[in-house]
C-alpha positions as CSV (number, residue, x, y, z in Angstrom):
1,N,35.7,-11.2,-36.2
2,S,34.4,-8.0,-37.0
3,V,31.0,-9.5,-37.9
4,V,31.0,-10.8,-34.0
5,N,31.9,-7.8,-32.5
6,V,29.3,-5.8,-34.4
7,L,26.4,-8.7,-33.6
8,E,28.0,-8.4,-30.3
9,T,27.3,-4.7,-29.9
10,R,23.7,-5.0,-31.6
11,L,22.6,-7.8,-28.9
12,K,24.1,-5.8,-25.8
13,T,22.3,-2.9,-27.2
14,A,19.2,-4.6,-27.7
15,M,19.3,-6.0,-24.4
16,N,20.1,-2.7,-22.3
17,T,16.7,-1.0,-24.4
18,L,14.7,-4.0,-23.1
19,L,15.8,-4.1,-19.6
20,S,15.1,-0.2,-19.4
21,T,11.9,-0.7,-20.7
22,D,11.0,-3.9,-18.3
23,R,12.5,-1.6,-15.4
24,A,10.5,1.7,-16.4
25,A,7.3,-0.3,-16.6
26,M,8.4,-2.2,-13.1
27,E,8.8,1.5,-11.6
28,R,5.6,2.5,-12.5
29,T,3.6,-0.4,-11.5
30,V,5.3,0.1,-7.9
31,A,4.2,3.4,-8.0
32,R,1.1,2.8,-8.7
33,L,0.6,0.0,-6.0
34,E,2.3,2.8,-3.2
35,T,-0.5,5.4,-4.0
36,V,-3.2,2.1,-2.9
37,S,-0.8,0.7,0.0
38,P,-2.6,0.2,2.7
39,L,0.3,1.9,5.0
40,S,0.5,4.5,2.3
41,V,-3.3,5.3,2.9
42,L,-2.4,5.3,6.7
43,S,0.3,8.1,6.2
44,R,-2.0,10.3,4.7
45,G,-3.6,10.8,8.1
46,Y,-6.2,8.0,7.6
47,S,-6.7,4.9,10.5
48,L,-7.9,1.7,10.5
49,V,-10.8,1.3,13.4
50,I,-10.9,-2.1,14.6
51,A,-12.9,-3.8,17.0
52,E,-11.4,-5.4,19.9
53,K,-14.2,-8.6,20.3
54,D,-13.8,-9.8,17.4
55,N,-11.1,-7.9,15.3
56,R,-13.5,-6.8,12.7
57,I,-12.9,-3.4,10.8
58,I,-15.3,-0.8,11.6
59,R,-16.6,1.4,8.4
60,D,-19.5,2.6,9.6
61,A,-20.9,4.4,13.3
62,D,-23.5,1.8,13.2
63,E,-21.4,-1.0,13.4
64,V,-20.6,0.2,17.4
65,Q,-22.4,0.7,20.6
66,K,-21.7,2.5,23.4
67,G,-19.4,0.4,25.6
68,D,-17.3,-1.2,22.4
69,K,-13.9,-1.2,22.7
70,L,-11.8,0.2,20.1
71,R,-8.5,-0.1,18.7
72,I,-7.4,2.5,16.6
73,R,-4.7,2.1,13.9
74,P,-2.7,5.1,12.7
75,R,0.6,5.4,11.1
76,S,2.3,4.3,13.7
77,G,1.6,3.1,17.0
78,N,-2.0,1.5,17.9
79,I,-4.9,3.5,20.2
80,R,-7.1,1.4,22.4
81,C,-11.1,3.6,23.1
82,E,-14.2,2.7,24.5
83,V,-17.5,4.5,22.4
84,L,-19.0,7.0,24.5
85,E,-21.8,7.6,22.0
86,T,-22.5,7.1,18.5
87,G,-24.3,9.0,15.6
88,K,-24.8,10.2,12.1
């Protein structure tokens, strides 16, 4: 009976160690994913700019022309605007 108790204790210890190691690895992975999450990027002050006519993400000023209508997506809400001028 004492051998069974010792083995049971060892098994519980091994399982707890394995679970702790896996939990720590998962938490590190989640933290890395959160740094590149689009919502996390937006919360740091960046915004998505989307052309209303085709829902294309605008990455450069030469992708739009005067009069184009855009949607800006900051951390929360939306902003609709019209291009007055572009430049580099």
